[in-house]
N, C-alpha and C positions, 0 to 999 in steps of 0.2 A: 656619426658609428666611423671611425678609422677601417682602412681593408687591412685585414691580416696579413702585411707580409710576408713572414715566416713560412707562410700555404705558396707563396710563388712555387711554380711547377718548372722541372729545369725548360722543358719543352714551349717556346714560347708560341702563345696563340691571340692575335690582336681581334679576332672577329670569329663568334664562338655564337652559334644555330643550336638550339637546342628544340629539337620537334615534340610534343605531345598534344596527338590528335585523336585517341581513345573514345573521348565523349563527354567522360564524366566531370564532375567536379571529385569526384573520389580518386581518381586517376590522376587527374592534376596534382592531388595533394600525394599521392604514393612517390609521382614521379619527383616532388618539391623538395626531397632531403638532396637527390641525386644533383638538382638544380642549383640549391645554395652550397654544396658541396663543390662542384664546379665554379662558381663564382668565387668563393674562398681558395682555390686552389689556384686560380689565376685571376687575382684582383686589377690586373693591368689592362684585362680584356674584355671587350663590350659585348655581355650577353645581351641575345636577344633569343626571346621565347613564341614560341608561334602554338597557340591553343586556341581552344572554342571558348565560346560564353557560352555559360557566366561565369566558369573557372577561371577565366581570365583575372577576372576582377578582384580575385585572391593575392593575384601577384601585385596589384598595384602597389607602392612602397617599400616594394623588397629591397633591402639593401644591398642584396648580391644578386639583382636581377636587372638590367640597363633599360631593357625594351620589351614590349608585348604587344605582339599581332596577334590579331583574331581572326582569325579561320571562318569565314563562313558555313552556314551549317548545309552540309551536303556537298560541300566544293573546297573539299581539303585538298586533295589533288591538283587542282586549279591554284589554290591559295600561295600551294608549295614550289609549283611551278614559277608563277607569278615573282615570289618573293629571290627564287634563286635567277630569274632575270634580271633583277635589279643590284644584285650585290652578288658579292664574294664573302666566303667563311672560310676561316685556315681548321676549324674542326667544328663539323656537323653530327650530332647526338639525335637517336630518336628512339623511341620504345614503341613505334606507330608500323604495323607489319602489312598493312590493306591496302588497296589499290596502286600498287608499286612505289611509294613512297620510298620506299628502304632501296629499291635500285634505281631507283631516281636518283638519289642521292651519291649512289655510287658511280653514276657516270658525270658527273661534276670535278672541275677541279681543287680539290682540298686537301690538306696536308693528312688530317685524319678524317674519316669516317667513321661511326660506330652506328649499327643500327641491332634493331632487335635485343632492348634491353632483358626483356623479359626471358629468352633462354632457357626454358624449363626449369622455374627453382622446384628445390625438394618440396614435399609436400606440405611439409612444417618449415619451410625458412619463407618468411618474411618479402612479399613481391619488391618492394622498397630497398630491401636490405640486395636483394641478389641485384638490384639497378647497381648500386652502392660496390659490388663484390665485382661487379662485371667491368666497371671504370677503374675502380683500384687497382683490377689484372692488368687494366691497359696502361697503368700508371699516367693514368690524367687527373687522377685527386691524389690528396696525399691523407694519411688515416687520421692526423688530427684534423680535417677540415670537416670530417664525416660527424652530423649533430640530430637530434631530432629535429621535426620541421618545423617551422615557426611563421608563424605570420603577422604582419607588421600592420598594426592598425595604429589612425591616429590619433591623437589627444584631443580633438572634437567630436571623431567619431565615437571615441569611448565617452566620452561626455555628454554626447545626443542619448547615449544609450542609457545611462547612469540615472539622466532627468527623465527619461521615457518610462523609466520601471519604478520610479519613486522609493519613497521610504519602505522596505519591507522587512520583511522578518529573515533570518537566516537560518539556515542554509536554505540558499535557492537553487530549488530542481527544475531543470527544463526535462520536460518527457516530450519527445519527439517522433509520433505515429506516422509520419510522411514517410512513406517508402517506394512510393511509384506504383510499380509493378508489384501486384496481390500477391504472389507468391512470398516476398521477402517482409510480406506484412504481419507485424502484431496486432493479435485481435484487441480493439478498444477495453474489453471488459479486464484486458490483463493489465492493461497502462493503469484502469482504472483501480486495482488491486492495490498495485505499487505504489497510485498516491496517496489512496487512503492511507495507506502504512506510515509513507513517509511522512504524510501533512501531521498524522496520527503524533510521529514523533516530535511536531515542533517546525517542519520543513513546510517555506513555500513554495506551490505550485505553480508554475505556467506552462501551456503547452501552444508552442509555437505552430501556429498556421501556415502548411503547406501548401499542398495542389489541392487537399481534401476540408474545406472549411468546417466541412459537415462533422467529420470523425475529431478535429480540433475540438470542438465546441462541444461533442456527444462526451466527449472525456472528460474536459474541465466540468460539467454538468454532474457527469457522473463520480467524481472524486467531490464537488461540491466544496463548504466551506470558501474558503478564500482563493480555491483554483481560481483559474482562469485562462482564457486561450487569450495568446498573443501575436498581433499582425508582426510579422516577419520582416517585411520590406526587403532590401533590397540584399545581395548576398553579404554584401560586406555590414548593412546595419545588422542583420541575424549576427554573422559574426561579432559585432561589437556588444550584441546583447547575451551571446554565450561567454562572451568573454568575462562577464561579471557574474556568475553562475557557479556555484560548487558543487555539481552534478551533472553531468548531461547522460541522458539513456533515449536510444535509439537503436533503429534496426540498422543494418550494414549498408549506410548511405554516406555520401560526401559530407553529410552534413555532422554524423560522428567523427568523420576524420578532420574537420573546421575546430569541435570539439579540444581532440585532441592536440592538435597545432599551437591552439592556445593553451596547451597546458591545465586544460579544465578536467578532473576528473572523469572519465568515461567507460559507460558500459555497453557496450556495442553487441546486438542480438542478433545472430548468423542461422540462416538458413540455406540454402543452396550452397552456398558461396562457406569454402572450409577456413574454419576461423588460423588456422594454423598461416596461412598463406597471407591473407587480411587482414587478421587481428591487428590490435593497436599493443605495442609494448607495455610492459607492467611497467607503471603500476595500476594502468588501465587494467579492465576487466572483458574477458571475450566471452561469451556464452552462445554455446553452438548447440542446435535445433537435432536432435537424432544424430549422434555422430557417427551410429554404427550404421545409418541407410546402405545398404548393399546397391543404391543405382544412384550413390554419390559420386562423382570421379574430380577429387581433390585440384589434379593439374588442370581442368578444363571444364567449372560448373555449367559451362555454357551450352554444352554438348547432356547434359542429363536432361530425361525428359521432360523434368518437371519446369525445367526452365524455359523453353519457348511455348509447351501448352500451358502453363500457370495452371497447372493442375498437379496436384499431391496425389502418387500412387497407393498411398497407404495408410491404413487405421480411419480413413474420412476424414483426413485433416485436408486442410484446403493448403498449408506450407507447415512444413517441417519444424516452423516455433512455435506449433501448439506446444511440442515436447518442453521449450522452456519455461519453468515453473514459475510464478510471479513472487512467491516465497526465496527463491535462488537469486531472482534480481534484488529485493528486498535486502537480503542476507548481504549482496553485495556492495548497495549502495551503502548500508551502512557503516559496513568496512571503509569506504572510500570517504566517505561523511568524518568520518573520527578513525583513522587509522591508528591513533594515540589515546581515543579517550571512548565514550561508549560507542558501540555495545559490547566492547569487549567485558566481560566483569572478571578477567583477572587481570590485565593490563590498564583500564579504562578507569576504573576507582578500586583501587583497594581498600579504600575503608570500608565501602561496601562489599566486597568482595569477601572481607574478614568478619561478616557480620556473625556471631555465634548464640545472638540471643535477641529474637526479634519481635517487637509490638507491633501486631497490625492493628487498626483502628477500622469500624464500620460499625457506628452507631445508631442504625436506620432499623427499618424491621426488615421481616423475615427473607422477603425477595430480596432485599438490598446484599445482603449478606451471601446470598446464596451465588448473588450475580457475581461477587469477588471468588467464586470458587477457580476460575483460570488461573487469576493472581496467584489465590493460595498456592494452586500445583505448581506453577511457574517459579514460586518464590523458592519451595521445597529442590526443584531439580535445579537452582540457581546455586542453593544455599543446601546442600544433602545434611550436612554436619549442624547447621543453626536450628535450635528450640523456638517455634514459631509460638506464641502467645496469641490468641483475640480475643480482643476487648470490642464488644457487642450490648448492645442493649439488651437486657431482660427476653425480650421478643425475638431479638434476632438469635442469642446464645443460645436459644433451640436447636440452629442449625448444627452448631459443633458435631455430634454425635456422626453428621453426615460427610463430614470433610475430615477426611485422612490425613491429611496434612497438619493439623494441626492440634498444638502436644497439649495445650490448657486454653481454656476460656474464660474470660475474665468478665463476668455482665458486669453490668453499670448502668444507671440511669445519670444521663448526663442533663445537667443545667443547662449547656447551649442548644442544644435540640431537642430540649423538650418544651419549645414552642408555649416556653409563659406557663404551665402546668406544676413547675415545682418550683419551690420559692425557693429564694435565695440563703446559703447557708455557710458561711467559709469556714467552720468546720469543716464540714462535708468537703468543701473542696479540698483543703489540705488534708485530709482524710486520704481522698484519690492521689494526690501526690506524694505522701508516706508508702502507699500500696505500691505507685511505680518504681520509687526509688528500693522498696525493698524487693525487687524483681531484678534489679541489674540489669536493665535493658540496654544493648549498646547500639542500637537502631529503634525508630520508629517510623511507618509508613500510613500517612491518613488519608483514607478511602473518602470522597468526598461527590455530591451529584453536582450538576455544572450552578446548583444555585445557593450551594454551602459555602462556609468559609474552612478552611484549615487551620486557621490560626488560633482560636481558642482552643482547641485540642493540644497543637503545637506549644501553645503556652505553657501549658498543663506539664508535657514535655520535655520541658527545658528545665520549668521549676525544680524538674524530679531527676536533672542530670542525665536524662538521654544525650547522648552527644550528638549524634545523626538523625534528623529530623525531614523528612519528605513528604510533597503535598503540591497541589496542583493551585496557586492562588490568582484571583481577579485585581487583588488589591496589594499593598504594601502594608505588610505585617512587621517591620521589623527584619529582628533577628530569631524571629519563635520558630522559622523552617531554616534550615542550613541547604537545603536544593527544594527550591521554589518553580515549580516546571510553568512555563505558561501557560495560560488558562486555553482549551481547547475550544471549538464551536461548539456552542449551545447542541445542537443536534447530537454531536457524539453521543454513540450507544453508550450504555454502563459498563457494559464488559470493556470496551476499548478506551475508555477512559481511564479504568482499573489498570488496563495493562500500558496503555503509555505511560505511566508513572516508571515502573520497573521498566521500560525501555530505554526511558531517561538517564537512569544511571546503570545503560550497559548490560541488562537484563536479556538475553534472546528468549521470545516466545515461542515454543514449539506447539502449542495447542489452544488455540481460542476458543473453544465449546464450554458451554456449561458441564458440570462433571460433578455426579453424587456418589458417594459410596451407600448402597439400598441395602438397608439392613435383609436379613433371613430369618424374616418375620411369620409366623401360620398365618395365611389370607381367611377372612371370617367369611369370603365367598369363593366357593370353587367355578362357578359353571364363570364364561364370560360374562363381563358385566360395562358398563358405561360407568362413570362417575360423574357428578354434578356436585360446583362447590359455587354454591349461587348466590353467597354472601361477600362481602369486605368489611372492613372497618372503618372505611369512608364513604359516606351519604352520596359521593358525587360519583362513585365508579361501581355501583350498584344497580344492576339491570333487575326490572320488576321481576319479585321471584314468584310470582304465579304462572307470570310467562314464561319464564326458564322451564316449569316446572309442565308446562303443556304441551312446549318443545320434546323437552326430557321424554315424556310417557309416548310421544306420537314416534320418536325413535326408538326406544322400547319396544312397542307393539312392531313395527317394523324391522326390527333386528330380532325378537324375542330375547336381549338382554335385557337383566332386571338393571334398575340404578341405584349405584351408591351414592349416599348424600351424607355430605361429609361439612364439617361447619366446627365452629369453638363452643363450650358449653353455653356461653349467652346468646348463642343463634335460635336456641332452644325455644324462647319466645315469641320466634316470629316463624316458624317451622310451619304451626298448624295447616294454614293454609295449603301451602308449599304440598304437605306430605299426604293431604286429601285429594289435590291433583293426581299425583302420582298414586293413588291405590296400593293393590298389591305388588305395582313393579317397585317399589323404593324398599332399598334396604338400608334402615337409617342408623347409620354411623355418628351423626352429629355429639361431639362433645365425649366421644368417647374413644377418639386415637390420640397417641404421641404424635409428635412431627413426623418421625421416623415409622413412624407402621403408616400416616398417610402418605410418605412417598410412595413405601411399597405397594399400596393402592393403585398410586396414578401408575407406576410404573408397567402394574400388568393390567392396567383396563385397556379395553377397545378404544374407547375413545374418550377424552375428558370437555365436559361443558362448563366454564369456568367465567370471570370476571376477572378484571387487569390485577391481580393478588397473586400471593406468593406460589400457589398452586399452578399457574400458568410458569414460572421459573422452572418451579421442580418438573413440571411435562416438558418441557424445551429440557433440560439435563437429563430426562429418561428418554427422549426421544418419543414420546407418548403422542400421537395427532391429537388436534385441540380447538376445538371454537372457543374462542374470546370474546366477552362483551367488552370492546376495549373504548371507555367514554373516551368525550374530551378534552380530558383535563391533564394530559400528558401525549407529545408528540410520539408517534409509534415507534418511530426512527429510536428513540431514547432507550423504549424498556423491551421493545419485542421480541418474540421467538426468533430464534437462527438457525437452529438443529435441528428443528422436527418438523411434519407437517403441521401448519396451521390455517386459521382462516380468522381473520379479523373482521368483525362487523362491529361499523358505527355509521353514524348519518352526521354529515359536514356540518358545522354549525360556524356561526363568524365568530364566537367567542373561545373557540378552541385555539392554543389549548391555556386553560384558565389554570391549574394548579390551585382547584379550590379545592377544599376539604368538604363543601357543600356546597348545591346546586341551586341557587333562585328561577331555574327556569324550566323547570319541571323534567329535567331529565332529556331535552330534544336528542341531545346528542346517541341515547341510546334507544330511541323510540323507533325498535326493530321488528318487525312480526316473529313471532313463533315461527314462521312457515318459513322463513331467511337462514333460522339454526337450525332448522330439519334437513332443508338444504345442502348448506355448508358442512350439517354432520354425514349426512349420507356421500355426500362426496370424496371427506375423508376417507369413510371406508370403502369407498368403491362398489357400493350399492347403488341399482339404479334409482334414478332419481323423477317422484310422480311429478305429472302437473302440480302446478300451485295449488290451482284448484281442487284436486285430487288430497292434497295434502291439510287445504284449510279444510275440505270435509272432516278429515280424520281428526282433525284440533277440536271440531264442535261438540 
């Protein structure tokens, strides 16, 4: 690259010294635009920069800096004195005010000396801009020499970083938790929340290891999936890795400034220091923790109580970064990753934002339909004028009265969902196509579990002429889907798997919790009660019902509350022994409640006892405490409650998860003593828990 000769300043300087000895990598990068502006304005001059390691390494190969001299730690003044004793300079500039370095420069014979580039900028003027403003006022740089900081990496450095990263899915997001001082650190659980949300949207997450190996490993493990800690190497190797990223998220440190100087979109989290002075220019995003803190001193945060004490004096926080909401970071991340694409429903995908007649397909059981409730709610929030039709299995369609966002329900027993029990009938399939055609849908969203394919229903929708078809696909289904979202990790919770599809087309999610509209029906029970749902339609998920009854009776005797027993009509045939054990404590509602009535019963119960079945999801939506006998058929992380208090009970077994409908091993995973259920239930009810032998005596 040739020097920009038109930047030549009329005052000729042949030897220029720029002293940056404030200590940190961030300080070097704050001063870098000023250094480079000096170099551009005086291309004939030999520009020497004196600074500390490791920031000095970032100046290697800089086109505008001729020489970098490294000062030894704690020997700043001695290094300046030694350098000035060996050489003379026409122009000397420093941002350093301690150790009498500025006064030392004034004693030397030089054409020009500029000291204290800080000179107290206004609260919301970036310090680096202040440097440039002063140098321009001193007529030492020209306006067209001013540019954002730029780091120069070599082709071998970039190639080595790319090789180390390997083949990864885009976008690549780097989460950088290392911030040195605890007062500047965002907590690992916050990074985990952000990482999970972005990974669910398809991002690859890497967590560079700084000074705290445990924190980086903890965050990567907490995010799960493909997230990994990343060995950062030297400062230039780290910079080369950052250069390949699509987004950098970290606290106000020099590493965040490296990312910005490499033109990588950056979200910087500010705590004690003030974003207006130290933030990155747009389009980078600066998020300030507790901006109205009365202790804040924007002009000099090092004089704040929190800085040297390391303690935040307010609200029991460790740092004011705790005021930064992970959801705000996620929203900022999506805006930077997709400035003209998702997640903005207005500008991202106008075809989806203009949908007015939407088909949503979830053809599994009642619980699976309940878990679409956050997605259905989000669809109505993002498409308030759209008509929403839910196509569900006959069983799943029973949930429709509890879903206020659904305008119409279309029950259908789908061939591809029926596990071979439904014979193939081509006329029946063409009938379905004709039904969908008659509705005139302009889009279809197909919700599936990790083990299901969206392509059979997508093909039906395509044959019905539905122009937009969205689903998550592990395989190549040709053109059946118009928007095929890459597969998420199998371990992802089903609710998040559903919401991930909406995020992929740019729809923001305001609330990820299950929600149902509970009808105001008269309860058959007036007193406080416990609710027991002892059966499921799947043998491999049924805890022994007599042991369930034994535990429920003990809880009833301790709490003085009756036990409402629910089930479908066909459960009547297996209820005799259970009802006998419960005796007068039982209120028999087996086969006597509609699904809305069951939901109302669950919502009003003190405690629910259930297997892994739809009752569990209803209780989660109604925020009713529950004890769940969770068989080893599935992973808890895929289906477990998330919004209410609960206890999941199961024995670890080598065969889990089996995803089987029948168990050949005598349900070893559910070999749980009734005493454990009683103890778990009392804990949720905040009742004293008797000794195990006392419980056991009560069960005899």
